[in-house]
The first five atom37 places (N, CA, C, CB, O) and aatype in JSON, in Angstrom:
{
  "aatype": [12, 13, 3, 3, 10, 6, 0, 1, 10, 2, 1, 10, 0, 12, 6, 1, 10, 0, 2, 0, 9, 0, 19, 9, 2, 7, 6, 3, 19, 14, 19, 9, 13, 3, 0, 6, 18, 5, 0, 7, 16, 19, 7, 19, 7, 12, 7, 0, 0, 19, 14, 5, 12, 19, 9, 0, 2, 16, 1, 19, 14, 0, 7, 13, 9, 6, 15, 1, 9, 16, 19, 2, 7, 0, 1, 17, 1, 19, 0, 3, 4, 5, 0, 6, 2, 15, 10, 14, 16, 7, 10, 15, 10, 19, 10, 10, 6, 11, 0],
  "atom_mask": [
    [1, 1, 1, 1, 1],
    [1, 1, 1, 1, 1],
    [1, 1, 1, 1, 1],
    [1, 1, 1, 1, 1],
    [1, 1, 1, 1, 1],
    [1, 1, 1, 1, 1],
    [1, 1, 1, 1, 1],
    [1, 1, 1, 1, 1],
    [1, 1, 1, 1, 1],
    [1, 1, 1, 1, 1],
    [1, 1, 1, 1, 1],
    [1, 1, 1, 1, 1],
    [1, 1, 1, 1, 1],
    [1, 1, 1, 1, 1],
    [1, 1, 1, 1, 1],
    [1, 1, 1, 1, 1],
    [1, 1, 1, 1, 1],
    [1, 1, 1, 1, 1],
    [1, 1, 1, 1, 1],
    [1, 1, 1, 1, 1],
    [1, 1, 1, 1, 1],
    [1, 1, 1, 1, 1],
    [1, 1, 1, 1, 1],
    [1, 1, 1, 1, 1],
    [1, 1, 1, 1, 1],
    [1, 1, 1, 0, 1],
    [1, 1, 1, 1, 1],
    [1, 1, 1, 1, 1],
    [1, 1, 1, 1, 1],
    [1, 1, 1, 1, 1],
    [1, 1, 1, 1, 1],
    [1, 1, 1, 1, 1],
    [1, 1, 1, 1, 1],
    [1, 1, 1, 1, 1],
    [1, 1, 1, 1, 1],
    [1, 1, 1, 1, 1],
    [1, 1, 1, 1, 1],
    [1, 1, 1, 1, 1],
    [1, 1, 1, 1, 1],
    [1, 1, 1, 0, 1],
    [1, 1, 1, 1, 1],
    [1, 1, 1, 1, 1],
    [1, 1, 1, 0, 1],
    [1, 1, 1, 1, 1],
    [1, 1, 1, 0, 1],
    [1, 1, 1, 1, 1],
    [1, 1, 1, 0, 1],
    [1, 1, 1, 1, 1],
    [1, 1, 1, 1, 1],
    [1, 1, 1, 1, 1],
    [1, 1, 1, 1, 1],
    [1, 1, 1, 1, 1],
    [1, 1, 1, 1, 1],
    [1, 1, 1, 1, 1],
    [1, 1, 1, 1, 1],
    [1, 1, 1, 1, 1],
    [1, 1, 1, 1, 1],
    [1, 1, 1, 1, 1],
    [1, 1, 1, 1, 1],
    [1, 1, 1, 1, 1],
    [1, 1, 1, 1, 1],
    [1, 1, 1, 1, 1],
    [1, 1, 1, 0, 1],
    [1, 1, 1, 1, 1],
    [1, 1, 1, 1, 1],
    [1, 1, 1, 1, 1],
    [1, 1, 1, 1, 1],
    [1, 1, 1, 1, 1],
    [1, 1, 1, 1, 1],
    [1, 1, 1, 1, 1],
    [1, 1, 1, 1, 1],
    [1, 1, 1, 1, 1],
    [1, 1, 1, 0, 1],
    [1, 1, 1, 1, 1],
    [1, 1, 1, 1, 1],
    [1, 1, 1, 1, 1],
    [1, 1, 1, 1, 1],
    [1, 1, 1, 1, 1],
    [1, 1, 1, 1, 1],
    [1, 1, 1, 1, 1],
    [1, 1, 1, 1, 1],
    [1, 1, 1, 1, 1],
    [1, 1, 1, 1, 1],
    [1, 1, 1, 1, 1],
    [1, 1, 1, 1, 1],
    [1, 1, 1, 1, 1],
    [1, 1, 1, 1, 1],
    [1, 1, 1, 1, 1],
    [1, 1, 1, 1, 1],
    [1, 1, 1, 0, 1],
    [1, 1, 1, 1, 1],
    [1, 1, 1, 1, 1],
    [1, 1, 1, 1, 1],
    [1, 1, 1, 1, 1],
    [1, 1, 1, 1, 1],
    [1, 1, 1, 1, 1],
    [1, 1, 1, 1, 1],
    [1, 1, 1, 1, 1],
    [1, 1, 1, 1, 1]
  ],
  "atom_positions": [
    [[-4.65, 66.98, -42.49], [-3.15, 66.38, -42.36], [-3.05, 66.38, -40.87], [-1.83, 67.33, -43.14], [-2.61, 65.39, -40.28]],
    [[-3.5, 67.6, -40.13], [-3.2, 67.8, -38.75], [-4.09, 66.72, -37.88], [-3.53, 69.36, -38.36], [-3.62, 66.17, -36.88]],
    [[-5.37, 66.48, -38.35], [-6.17, 65.51, -37.91], [-5.34, 64.04, -37.88], [-7.44, 65.53, -38.82], [-5.35, 63.31, -36.89]],
    [[-4.81, 63.79, -38.83], [-4.13, 62.45, -38.98], [-2.95, 62.32, -38.13], [-3.69, 62.21, -40.39], [-2.7, 61.23, -37.61]],
    [[-2.21, 63.34, -37.94], [-1.06, 63.43, -37.09], [-1.56, 63.32, -35.51], [-0.27, 64.86, -37.42], [-1.05, 62.57, -34.68]],
    [[-2.51, 64.09, -35.33], [-3.05, 63.95, -33.97], [-3.74, 62.55, -33.51], [-4.05, 65.03, -33.82], [-3.79, 62.13, -32.36]],
    [[-4.15, 62.07, -34.44], [-4.88, 60.65, -34.21], [-3.72, 59.85, -33.84], [-5.72, 59.98, -35.57], [-3.75, 59.18, -32.81]],
    [[-2.69, 59.86, -34.62], [-1.59, 58.89, -34.53], [-0.93, 58.95, -33.27], [-0.59, 59.08, -35.58], [-0.66, 57.94, -32.62]],
    [[-0.62, 60.3, -32.86], [-0.15, 60.63, -31.6], [-0.82, 60.29, -30.53], [0.03, 61.78, -31.49], [-0.22, 59.8, -29.57]],
    [[-1.98, 60.46, -30.5], [-3.14, 60.05, -29.5], [-3.0, 58.67, -29.3], [-4.62, 60.34, -30.01], [-2.81, 58.22, -28.17]],
    [[-3.1, 57.79, -30.55], [-2.99, 56.12, -30.46], [-1.7, 56.04, -29.69], [-2.87, 55.2, -32.08], [-1.7, 55.42, -28.63]],
    [[-0.63, 56.61, -30.13], [0.71, 55.91, -29.64], [0.9, 56.46, -28.11], [2.14, 56.34, -30.68], [1.61, 55.77, -27.38]],
    [[0.45, 57.4, -27.69], [0.31, 57.78, -26.11], [-0.63, 56.87, -25.43], [-0.25, 59.31, -25.87], [-0.32, 56.32, -24.37]],
    [[-1.8, 56.67, -26.0], [-2.63, 55.81, -25.3], [-2.04, 54.33, -25.18], [-3.97, 55.83, -25.98], [-2.2, 53.79, -24.08]],
    [[-1.44, 53.68, -26.07], [-0.85, 52.41, -26.1], [0.42, 52.55, -24.97], [-0.36, 52.01, -27.71], [0.67, 51.62, -24.2]],
    [[1.09, 53.62, -24.95], [2.18, 53.73, -23.94], [1.62, 53.71, -22.49], [3.0, 55.06, -24.17], [2.19, 53.16, -21.54]],
    [[0.22, 54.48, -22.4], [-0.27, 54.66, -20.92], [-1.02, 53.16, -20.7], [-1.45, 56.15, -20.71], [-1.24, 52.87, -19.53]],
    [[-1.34, 52.45, -21.48], [-2.17, 51.23, -21.29], [-2.08, 50.57, -20.05], [-1.89, 50.28, -22.24], [-0.92, 50.48, -19.64]],
    [[-2.9, 50.11, -19.35], [-3.11, 49.33, -18.02], [-3.67, 48.05, -18.13], [-3.97, 50.03, -17.11], [-3.83, 47.35, -17.13]],
    [[-4.0, 47.64, -19.36], [-4.74, 46.45, -19.64], [-4.47, 45.81, -21.11], [-6.21, 46.8, -19.46], [-4.3, 46.52, -22.1]],
    [[-4.46, 44.54, -21.16], [-4.37, 44.06, -22.42], [-5.68, 43.36, -22.72], [-3.19, 43.19, -22.57], [-6.02, 42.43, -22.0]],
    [[-6.49, 43.77, -23.8], [-7.72, 43.13, -24.4], [-7.44, 42.2, -25.34], [-8.6, 44.03, -25.01], [-6.65, 42.49, -26.24]],
    [[-8.01, 41.01, -25.28], [-7.89, 40.15, -26.33], [-9.18, 40.03, -27.26], [-7.53, 38.89, -25.76], [-10.21, 39.39, -27.02]],
    [[-8.88, 40.77, -28.38], [-10.09, 40.88, -29.41], [-9.78, 40.05, -30.73], [-10.37, 42.51, -29.86], [-8.81, 40.38, -31.41]],
    [[-10.51, 39.07, -31.06], [-10.47, 38.3, -32.16], [-9.08, 37.61, -32.08], [-10.72, 39.11, -33.43], [-8.42, 37.46, -33.11]],
    [[-8.63, 37.18, -30.82], [-7.42, 36.33, -30.78], [-6.2, 37.25, -30.79], [0.0, 0.0, 0.0], [-5.13, 36.64, -30.82]],
    [[-6.14, 38.63, -30.78], [-5.35, 39.57, -30.69], [-5.11, 40.31, -29.56], [-5.6, 40.21, -31.46], [-6.09, 40.76, -28.97]],
    [[-3.9, 40.54, -29.09], [-3.51, 41.26, -27.95], [-3.6, 42.88, -28.18], [-2.06, 40.81, -27.57], [-2.8, 43.43, -28.94]],
    [[-4.5, 43.53, -27.57], [-4.62, 44.92, -28.03], [-4.34, 45.72, -26.51], [-6.28, 45.24, -28.83], [-4.95, 45.43, -25.48]],
    [[-3.39, 46.67, -26.62], [-3.29, 47.37, -25.23], [-4.51, 48.54, -25.12], [-1.68, 48.14, -25.07], [-4.86, 49.25, -26.06]],
    [[-5.02, 48.56, -23.94], [-6.21, 49.39, -23.79], [-6.1, 50.09, -22.35], [-7.57, 48.49, -23.94], [-5.49, 49.53, -21.44]],
    [[-6.64, 51.2, -22.2], [-7.03, 51.88, -20.78], [-8.24, 51.27, -20.19], [-7.35, 53.47, -20.92], [-9.35, 51.55, -20.63]],
    [[-8.06, 50.37, -19.14], [-9.43, 49.77, -18.59], [-9.67, 50.69, -17.27], [-9.32, 47.96, -18.18], [-8.79, 51.09, -16.51]],
    [[-11.08, 50.92, -17.15], [-11.45, 51.53, -15.9], [-12.77, 51.2, -15.37], [-11.39, 52.91, -16.01], [-13.64, 50.93, -16.2]],
    [[-13.07, 51.16, -14.07], [-14.4, 50.93, -13.48], [-14.42, 49.46, -13.41], [-15.65, 51.54, -14.33], [-15.36, 49.02, -14.07]],
    [[-13.77, 48.6, -12.88], [-13.78, 47.12, -12.48], [-15.39, 46.92, -12.13], [-12.65, 46.74, -11.05], [-16.02, 47.65, -11.36]],
    [[-15.79, 46.05, -12.69], [-17.46, 45.56, -12.28], [-17.53, 45.08, -10.95], [-18.1, 44.27, -13.22], [-16.74, 44.23, -10.53]],
    [[-18.48, 45.58, -10.23], [-18.87, 45.23, -8.77], [-20.31, 44.99, -8.83], [-18.53, 46.41, -7.66], [-21.08, 45.71, -9.47]],
    [[-20.67, 43.91, -8.12], [-22.22, 43.74, -7.94], [-22.69, 44.72, -7.12], [-22.66, 42.42, -7.34], [-22.08, 44.99, -6.09]],
    [[-23.84, 45.38, -7.47], [-24.39, 46.39, -6.66], [-25.4, 45.84, -5.55], [0.0, 0.0, 0.0], [-25.88, 44.71, -5.65]],
    [[-25.68, 46.62, -4.57], [-26.48, 46.21, -3.36], [-28.02, 46.75, -3.6], [-25.78, 46.88, -1.93], [-28.81, 46.61, -2.67]],
    [[-28.42, 47.31, -4.73], [-29.76, 47.9, -4.84], [-30.69, 46.73, -5.24], [-29.79, 49.12, -5.9], [-31.76, 46.48, -4.67]],
    [[-30.21, 46.08, -6.23], [-31.1, 44.94, -6.89], [-30.42, 43.68, -7.51], [0.0, 0.0, 0.0], [-29.19, 43.55, -7.48]],
    [[-31.05, 42.98, -7.94], [-30.29, 41.66, -8.5], [-29.86, 41.91, -9.88], [-31.24, 40.31, -8.52], [-30.67, 42.28, -10.73]],
    [[-28.73, 41.75, -10.13], [-28.14, 41.97, -11.46], [-27.83, 43.51, -11.71], [0.0, 0.0, 0.0], [-27.72, 43.92, -12.86]],
    [[-27.69, 44.24, -10.76], [-27.13, 45.49, -10.89], [-25.91, 45.82, -10.65], [-27.67, 46.19, -10.32], [-25.42, 45.43, -9.59]],
    [[-25.13, 46.61, -11.55], [-23.84, 46.87, -11.26], [-23.48, 48.11, -10.55], [0.0, 0.0, 0.0], [-24.31, 49.02, -10.56]],
    [[-22.31, 48.29, -9.88], [-22.15, 49.46, -9.22], [-21.29, 50.28, -10.03], [-21.66, 49.29, -7.9], [-21.08, 51.4, -9.58]],
    [[-20.72, 49.98, -11.13], [-19.94, 50.63, -11.87], [-20.27, 50.39, -13.45], [-18.61, 50.26, -11.45], [-20.99, 49.48, -13.88]],
    [[-19.71, 51.25, -14.11], [-19.92, 51.07, -15.6], [-18.53, 50.71, -16.17], [-20.54, 52.44, -16.33], [-17.72, 51.63, -16.29]],
    [[-18.15, 49.4, -16.54], [-16.81, 49.03, -16.94], [-16.58, 49.66, -18.27], [-16.61, 47.5, -16.99], [-17.51, 49.73, -19.07]],
    [[-15.28, 50.16, -18.57], [-15.26, 51.04, -19.82], [-13.64, 50.48, -20.18], [-15.54, 53.01, -19.51], [-12.9, 49.86, -19.42]],
    [[-13.43, 50.83, -21.29], [-11.98, 50.88, -21.8], [-11.86, 51.92, -23.02], [-11.49, 49.36, -22.31], [-12.82, 52.31, -23.68]],
    [[-10.63, 52.26, -23.19], [-10.17, 53.28, -24.24], [-9.33, 52.43, -25.08], [-9.34, 54.62, -23.64], [-8.43, 51.7, -24.67]],
    [[-9.72, 52.6, -26.43], [-8.92, 51.87, -27.42], [-8.61, 52.66, -28.56], [-9.56, 50.68, -27.86], [-9.4, 53.55, -28.85]],
    [[-7.65, 52.48, -29.21], [-7.38, 53.2, -30.62], [-8.35, 52.8, -31.5], [-5.99, 52.89, -31.28], [-8.64, 51.61, -31.65]],
    [[-8.97, 53.82, -32.19], [-9.84, 53.48, -33.38], [-9.46, 52.4, -34.39], [-9.99, 54.65, -34.15], [-10.26, 51.58, -34.84]],
    [[-8.13, 52.47, -34.71], [-7.6, 51.52, -35.77], [-7.64, 50.16, -35.2], [-6.13, 51.86, -36.24], [-7.6, 49.23, -36.01]],
    [[-7.72, 49.86, -33.8], [-7.84, 48.42, -33.41], [-9.31, 48.04, -33.01], [-6.86, 48.1, -32.2], [-9.52, 47.06, -32.29]],
    [[-10.4, 48.87, -33.51], [-11.63, 48.61, -33.36], [-12.2, 47.66, -34.53], [-12.29, 49.86, -33.24], [-12.48, 48.13, -35.63]],
    [[-12.34, 46.31, -34.24], [-12.89, 45.66, -35.5], [-14.38, 45.86, -35.88], [-12.69, 44.2, -35.37], [-15.18, 46.2, -35.01]],
    [[-14.74, 45.67, -37.1], [-16.03, 45.7, -37.63], [-17.06, 44.82, -36.76], [-15.94, 45.21, -39.08], [-16.67, 43.76, -36.27]],
    [[-18.19, 45.2, -36.61], [-19.17, 44.56, -35.8], [-18.74, 44.36, -34.48], [0.0, 0.0, 0.0], [-19.03, 43.29, -33.95]],
    [[-18.13, 45.17, -33.87], [-17.42, 45.0, -32.54], [-18.59, 45.07, -31.42], [-16.21, 46.23, -32.3], [-18.41, 44.38, -30.42]],
    [[-19.72, 45.81, -31.5], [-20.78, 45.82, -30.55], [-21.47, 44.44, -30.36], [-21.78, 46.84, -30.98], [-21.93, 43.87, -31.35]],
    [[-21.54, 43.93, -29.26], [-22.06, 42.78, -28.85], [-21.05, 41.43, -28.95], [-23.29, 42.64, -29.65], [-21.36, 40.26, -28.7]],
    [[-19.82, 41.92, -29.36], [-18.65, 40.68, -29.34], [-18.29, 40.59, -28.14], [-17.31, 40.83, -30.17], [-18.54, 41.45, -27.3]],
    [[-17.61, 39.44, -27.92], [-17.2, 39.03, -26.49], [-15.62, 39.11, -26.7], [-17.81, 37.4, -25.95], [-15.02, 38.68, -27.69]],
    [[-14.99, 39.82, -25.42], [-13.59, 40.03, -25.45], [-13.24, 39.56, -23.93], [-13.16, 41.65, -25.87], [-14.05, 39.26, -23.05]],
    [[-11.85, 39.59, -23.84], [-11.31, 39.33, -22.59], [-10.52, 40.39, -22.2], [-10.6, 38.14, -22.54], [-9.81, 40.84, -23.11]],
    [[-10.41, 40.96, -21.04], [-9.58, 42.31, -20.41], [-8.96, 41.69, -19.34], [-10.5, 43.7, -19.84], [-9.62, 41.28, -18.39]],
    [[-7.51, 41.57, -19.41], [-6.66, 41.1, -18.2], [-7.49, 39.68, -17.56], [-6.55, 42.5, -16.92], [-7.64, 39.52, -16.35]],
    [[-7.91, 38.84, -18.48], [-8.45, 37.47, -18.18], [-9.83, 37.36, -17.73], [0.0, 0.0, 0.0], [-10.28, 36.26, -17.4]],
    [[-10.57, 38.48, -17.69], [-11.95, 38.5, -17.43], [-12.72, 38.58, -18.84], [-12.29, 39.72, -16.46], [-12.16, 39.09, -19.82]],
    [[-14.03, 38.05, -18.9], [-14.76, 37.83, -19.96], [-15.72, 39.02, -19.89], [-15.38, 36.43, -19.98], [-16.37, 39.25, -18.87]],
    [[-15.8, 39.79, -21.03], [-16.87, 40.9, -21.05], [-17.54, 41.03, -22.65], [-16.08, 42.45, -20.55], [-16.98, 40.75, -23.71]],
    [[-18.67, 41.45, -22.47], [-19.4, 41.7, -23.79], [-19.31, 43.21, -24.14], [-20.98, 41.24, -23.7], [-19.31, 44.06, -23.25]],
    [[-19.24, 43.5, -25.4], [-19.15, 45.05, -25.84], [-20.38, 45.6, -25.81], [-18.59, 45.33, -27.25], [-21.11, 45.13, -26.69]],
    [[-20.94, 46.52, -25.05], [-22.38, 47.01, -24.86], [-22.47, 48.25, -25.92], [-22.7, 47.51, -23.18], [-23.54, 48.48, -26.48]],
    [[-21.37, 48.99, -26.15], [-21.42, 50.07, -26.92], [-19.98, 50.62, -27.24], [-22.27, 51.03, -26.26], [-19.09, 50.47, -26.4]],
    [[-19.75, 51.22, -28.38], [-18.42, 51.67, -28.79], [-18.86, 53.05, -29.37], [-17.61, 50.62, -29.9], [-19.61, 53.19, -30.34]],
    [[-18.2, 54.25, -28.51], [-18.38, 55.49, -29.0], [-17.03, 55.99, -29.54], [-18.97, 56.36, -27.95], [-16.06, 56.22, -28.82]],
    [[-17.06, 56.13, -30.81], [-15.74, 56.68, -31.48], [-15.66, 58.2, -31.37], [-15.67, 56.28, -33.05], [-16.56, 58.9, -31.84]],
    [[-14.6, 58.7, -30.76], [-14.31, 59.97, -30.48], [-15.51, 60.75, -29.83], [-13.86, 60.58, -31.69], [-15.66, 61.95, -30.05]],
    [[-16.28, 60.09, -29.1], [-17.29, 60.69, -28.36], [-16.81, 62.05, -27.58], [-17.8, 59.63, -27.39], [-17.1, 63.17, -28.0]],
    [[-16.07, 61.83, -26.45], [-15.56, 63.05, -25.85], [-14.2, 62.88, -25.57], [-16.27, 63.46, -24.65], [-13.64, 63.56, -24.72]],
    [[-13.59, 61.93, -26.28], [-12.04, 61.57, -26.36], [-11.32, 62.14, -27.28], [-11.76, 60.26, -26.58], [-11.91, 62.56, -28.28]],
    [[-9.98, 62.29, -27.17], [-9.09, 62.89, -28.21], [-9.37, 62.28, -29.59], [-7.58, 62.68, -27.84], [-9.98, 61.22, -29.7]],
    [[-8.97, 62.9, -30.49], [-9.04, 62.39, -32.08], [-8.23, 61.0, -32.06], [-8.23, 63.59, -33.29], [-7.08, 60.97, -31.63]],
    [[-8.93, 59.75, -32.59], [-8.08, 58.69, -32.82], [-8.52, 57.63, -31.69], [0.0, 0.0, 0.0], [-7.97, 56.53, -31.73]],
    [[-9.34, 57.85, -30.82], [-9.64, 57.06, -29.66], [-11.07, 56.71, -29.44], [-9.16, 57.73, -28.51], [-11.88, 57.59, -29.75]],
    [[-11.55, 55.53, -28.93], [-12.8, 55.15, -28.71], [-13.12, 54.9, -27.36], [-13.08, 54.12, -29.43], [-12.23, 54.46, -26.63]],
    [[-14.31, 55.12, -26.91], [-14.7, 54.72, -25.48], [-15.5, 53.49, -25.78], [-15.59, 55.9, -24.6], [-16.37, 53.52, -26.65]],
    [[-15.22, 52.35, -25.05], [-15.93, 50.97, -25.21], [-16.69, 50.61, -23.88], [-14.82, 49.75, -25.57], [-16.08, 50.31, -22.85]],
    [[-17.95, 50.65, -23.96], [-18.64, 50.27, -22.61], [-18.8, 48.87, -22.48], [-20.01, 50.87, -22.44], [-19.25, 48.29, -23.46]],
    [[-18.51, 48.19, -21.42], [-18.59, 46.76, -21.31], [-19.55, 46.32, -20.17], [-17.2, 46.2, -21.09], [-19.81, 47.0, -19.18]],
    [[-20.07, 45.0, -20.46], [-20.92, 44.37, -19.72], [-20.27, 42.89, -19.24], [-22.21, 44.28, -20.54], [-19.7, 42.16, -20.05]],
    [[-20.41, 42.58, -17.95], [-20.1, 41.12, -17.78], [-20.53, 40.13, -18.73], [-20.59, 40.7, -16.62], [-21.7, 40.06, -19.11]],
    [[-19.66, 39.39, -19.12], [-20.05, 38.36, -20.02], [-20.62, 37.1, -19.39], [-18.93, 38.01, -20.83], [-20.98, 36.16, -20.09]]
  ]
}
């Protein structure tokens, strides 16, 4: 019961603190977006940051990895989704790549 309450509270707090909107399967989803992609200077096709976002687990659709999404108007491919990896209960870390 406490885990469910904690997950709900974390989801609501995350959505209030969201700094971006992701369009996932045509639906606007509030997310916390970090590390905007920048081209690296070391080699061709290398990025200088790992773009990522935090999303509520309840907003992660089935088959999310490899899907294409839009965050604040920019196109991304979902490289990985780590549910509750090192995040509070009820949240997932999503790693992105430029689409």
